[in-house]
C-alpha positions as CSV (number, residue, x, y, z in Angstrom):
1,X,69.7,118.9,176.6
2,X,67.8,118.7,172.9
3,X,68.5,115.5,170.7
4,X,69.1,116.1,167.0
5,X,68.9,114.1,163.8
6,X,69.1,114.7,160.3
7,X,68.7,112.0,158.1
8,X,70.2,112.2,154.4
9,X,70.3,110.2,151.7
10,X,73.0,108.5,152.7
11,X,74.1,109.1,155.9
12,X,72.0,110.2,159.5
13,X,73.6,113.1,161.5
14,X,72.5,112.4,165.2
15,X,74.1,115.3,167.3
16,X,73.2,116.2,171.3
17,X,72.6,120.1,172.7
18,X,73.8,120.6,176.2
19,X,71.9,124.5,175.2
20,X,73.8,126.2,172.4
21,X,76.9,124.1,172.2
22,X,77.2,120.0,170.8
23,X,78.5,118.1,173.1
24,X,78.1,114.8,171.1
25,X,78.3,114.8,167.2
26,X,77.5,110.6,165.9
27,X,77.5,109.9,162.0
28,X,75.5,106.8,161.1
29,X,74.0,104.1,158.7
30,X,70.7,104.0,160.0
31,X,69.1,104.9,163.6
32,X,67.5,101.7,165.5
33,X,66.2,101.4,169.2
34,X,69.2,100.5,170.4
35,X,71.1,103.7,169.8
36,X,68.4,105.6,171.4
37,X,68.3,103.6,174.3
38,X,71.9,104.5,174.5
39,X,71.9,107.6,173.9
40,X,68.1,108.0,176.8
41,X,71.2,106.0,178.9
42,X,74.2,108.6,178.2
43,X,72.2,111.7,178.8
44,X,69.0,111.3,180.6
45,X,65.8,111.6,178.6
46,X,66.1,114.8,176.1
47,X,64.4,118.0,176.9
48,X,62.9,117.8,173.5
49,X,64.4,115.9,169.8
50,X,64.1,117.2,166.4
51,X,63.7,115.1,163.2
52,X,64.5,116.5,159.8
53,X,64.2,114.2,157.2
54,X,64.3,113.4,153.3
55,X,62.3,111.1,153.6
56,X,58.4,110.5,155.3
57,X,58.8,107.0,155.7
58,X,62.1,107.2,157.7
59,X,61.1,110.3,159.4
60,X,57.8,108.4,160.3
61,X,59.9,105.0,161.3
62,X,62.6,107.2,163.7
63,X,59.8,108.9,165.6
64,X,58.2,106.3,166.6
65,X,61.9,104.7,168.4
66,X,61.9,107.8,170.3
67,X,57.9,107.7,171.4
68,X,59.0,104.5,172.1
69,X,61.8,105.5,174.1
70,X,59.6,108.1,176.0
71,X,60.8,111.1,173.7
72,X,59.7,114.2,173.2
73,X,59.5,115.0,169.5
74,X,59.4,117.6,167.5
75,X,59.4,117.4,162.7
76,X,60.6,119.7,161.1
77,X,58.2,121.5,158.4
78,X,58.6,124.8,157.2
79,X,55.5,125.2,159.2
80,X,58.4,125.0,162.6
81,X,59.1,128.1,164.5
82,X,61.2,129.7,162.9
83,X,63.7,132.4,163.0
84,X,63.3,133.4,159.7
85,X,60.6,134.0,157.2
86,X,59.8,132.2,154.4
87,X,59.7,133.7,151.2
88,X,59.5,130.7,148.7
89,X,56.6,130.5,146.4
90,X,55.9,126.6,147.0
91,X,57.4,126.5,151.0
92,X,55.6,123.6,151.5
93,X,58.2,122.0,148.6
94,X,61.4,123.6,150.4
95,X,64.1,121.3,151.5
96,X,64.4,120.0,155.0
97,X,68.2,120.5,155.5
98,X,68.0,124.1,153.7
99,X,65.0,125.3,156.1
100,X,67.2,124.0,159.3
101,X,70.7,125.2,157.8
102,X,68.8,129.0,157.3
103,X,68.3,128.3,160.8
104,X,71.7,128.0,162.1
105,X,72.6,131.3,160.0
106,X,72.2,133.2,163.0
107,X,73.0,130.9,165.8
108,X,76.3,130.7,163.8
109,X,77.5,134.3,163.8
110,X,74.0,136.2,165.0
111,X,71.8,138.8,162.7
112,X,73.0,139.9,159.7
113,X,72.5,139.1,155.4
114,X,73.4,135.7,154.6
115,X,74.4,133.3,151.2
116,X,74.6,130.2,152.9
117,X,76.1,127.2,150.7
118,X,75.5,123.6,151.5
119,X,77.9,120.9,149.3
120,X,76.8,117.7,149.6
121,X,75.0,115.3,147.4
122,X,73.7,118.4,145.4
123,X,74.8,121.3,146.1
124,X,72.6,124.3,147.1
125,X,72.5,128.1,147.6
126,X,69.9,130.0,149.8
127,X,69.8,133.4,150.3
128,X,68.7,135.0,154.0
129,X,68.3,139.0,153.7
130,X,67.0,141.2,156.8
131,X,65.6,137.5,158.3
132,X,63.5,136.4,155.2
133,X,64.3,133.5,153.2
134,X,63.8,134.7,149.2
135,X,65.7,132.1,147.8
136,X,68.1,130.0,146.3
137,X,69.1,127.1,144.0
138,X,69.7,123.8,143.8
139,X,72.6,122.4,141.3
140,X,74.0,118.8,141.5
141,X,77.5,117.8,144.2
142,X,80.2,116.6,142.5
143,X,79.9,112.4,142.2
144,X,76.6,113.6,140.7
145,X,78.1,115.1,138.0
146,X,80.9,112.4,137.5
147,X,78.3,110.1,137.5
148,X,76.3,111.6,134.8
149,X,79.0,112.0,132.7
150,X,79.3,108.2,132.7
151,X,75.8,107.6,132.8
152,X,75.0,109.6,129.6
153,X,77.4,108.1,127.7
154,X,78.8,105.2,125.9
155,X,82.6,106.2,126.1
156,X,83.1,107.7,128.9
157,X,84.2,106.3,132.5
158,X,82.9,106.1,135.8
159,X,85.0,108.3,138.5
160,X,85.3,108.8,141.7
161,X,86.0,111.7,144.3
162,X,87.7,109.4,145.7
163,X,89.8,108.8,143.6
164,X,90.1,112.4,142.1
165,X,90.2,114.2,144.9
166,X,94.4,114.8,144.8
167,X,94.7,114.7,140.9
168,X,92.0,117.7,141.0
169,X,93.7,119.4,142.9
170,X,97.8,119.6,142.0
171,X,96.5,119.1,137.8
172,X,93.8,122.0,135.9
173,X,94.0,120.9,133.5
174,X,93.3,117.3,132.7
175,X,96.5,114.8,131.1
176,X,94.4,111.7,130.0
177,X,90.2,110.9,130.4
178,X,90.2,110.5,133.6
179,X,92.4,113.7,134.4
180,X,89.9,115.7,132.4
181,X,86.4,114.6,134.0
182,X,87.9,115.0,137.8
183,X,89.3,118.4,136.6
184,X,86.1,119.2,135.1
185,X,84.3,118.4,137.8
186,X,86.4,119.9,140.4
187,X,86.9,123.2,139.0
188,X,84.2,124.0,137.6
189,X,81.9,123.4,140.1
190,X,85.1,125.2,141.9
191,X,84.2,128.4,139.9
192,X,80.0,127.8,140.7
193,X,80.9,128.1,144.2
194,X,82.8,131.7,143.6
195,X,80.5,132.8,141.4
196,X,77.8,132.7,143.4
197,X,79.6,134.1,146.4
198,X,80.9,137.0,144.6
199,X,78.1,137.7,142.6
200,X,75.9,138.2,146.0
201,X,78.9,139.5,148.0
202,X,78.0,142.7,144.7
203,X,74.4,143.5,145.9
204,X,74.9,142.8,149.9
205,X,78.2,145.0,151.4
206,X,77.2,143.6,155.1
207,X,77.3,139.8,153.0
208,X,78.0,136.8,155.2
209,X,78.8,133.5,153.2
210,X,78.2,130.0,155.6
211,X,80.5,127.2,153.5
212,X,78.5,123.6,154.3
213,X,77.9,120.0,154.2
214,X,79.9,116.3,153.8
215,X,81.8,117.3,150.5
216,X,82.8,120.9,150.9
217,X,86.3,119.6,152.7
218,X,86.8,118.9,148.9
219,X,87.0,122.2,148.0
220,X,87.5,124.3,151.0
221,X,91.5,125.1,150.0
222,X,90.1,126.8,146.9
223,X,87.0,128.9,147.9
224,X,89.3,132.0,149.3
225,X,92.6,131.8,147.4
226,X,90.8,132.1,144.0
227,X,88.7,135.2,145.2
228,X,88.4,138.8,145.2
229,X,85.2,139.4,147.5
230,X,85.3,140.8,150.3
231,X,82.4,138.9,152.3
232,X,83.1,137.0,155.6
233,X,83.6,133.1,154.7
234,X,82.4,131.0,157.4
235,X,83.3,127.3,157.4
236,X,80.4,125.9,159.6
237,X,79.7,121.8,159.7
238,X,77.6,121.4,162.2
239,X,75.2,124.3,160.9
240,X,72.6,122.5,160.4
241,X,72.3,120.7,163.7
242,X,72.9,123.6,165.2
243,X,70.2,125.1,162.9
244,X,67.8,122.5,164.4
245,X,68.6,122.7,167.7
246,X,67.6,126.3,167.1
247,X,64.2,125.2,166.1
248,X,63.7,122.5,168.6
249,X,64.0,124.6,171.9
250,X,61.7,127.2,170.2
251,X,58.9,124.3,170.6
252,X,59.9,123.6,174.5
């Protein structure tokens, strides 16, 4: 079995794999020694473990916990054994979550061309063509956009996703300042996501689109309904853990 740990900006996602299939997926605020030891007690000593982290200090801290539990650990980087080539001009700056998501694409649906869309703190749009990562874009996520409007203006209020979701889906034009902010953010992001899909669907006839990320469910109902593209759409919430598992198994 393989243990994957994905340390993000707000949460840490932990998964246990038996071969290609996840048998456990846990979201936690922080990984501590007791948490690791409990996993070992439940599943035994893992053949390998892998960490993907946005924070180098937190990555090192968790790696030391794994070492204390006697677990072999691989720290994900652009130099890890990957199932695709990286054409990025600065691969050392490529986000580890993006690397893992791209590695997970082939694990989800085999060979092919992929547009990987990850909706989280930021939205990322990454293109995988003929086994090469040819580039991608990063945009602010939905909460970041709401926060920015409040922070950079004198009068616009603070809005949150939790308060906005139902109203954003029920009206396209706001009838109050809150609704105008919610709807401008929500429908702007819907159009952004669909715009990327439609553009690259025109360029690649066999394009597969994988949608993932903790905030994708906010947009899910309107992604396929409002577009005319013919690409295959795949929603894979565990794309990053699956990619980490592929990489970890190559390190055995």
